[in-house]
Phi, psi and omega in degrees: 000144181254167177297325178296320178298320178299314180299320179294317179298316179298315181296318177298318179296317177302313181298322179294319178294318179298318178297332179275357176106004179278140179300131180302317181301316181293311184290325177296320179297319180289322184287341176300318178294319179298316180297317179299313180297319179296316180294319178298320179295318177297320179296315179297319179297319179295318179296318177298315179300318180295317178298314182294322177296314179298318179299314181295322182286318192243342179088177185299311187299312181294322178295317180299318179293316181299316182270355177070038180226173179287155179302322180299323178296318179296317178298318178296317179295320178298313180297319178296318179296318178297320178295317178297318179298318179296319178296321178297316180296319180294320181292328182281340183283000000 
């Protein structure tokens, strides 16, 4: 999903609420937070995917050097990214 898709979904949702009688001003204010959270989640997912791809291609040592951290930090970040990815997949199922 792209950021543009998120914006379109938010706009469609706003229009549906307005059609149902909710004040546009109120629903637009509330949906800004929803849009922000969705974009942040997409950004985090993209960052996780990039870390995992780099890890798979080059391994711990090269990733640690690239990001300027210890190998243990890369393993911890990889495990955290894998856990987030698993939670996303479970939530989508």
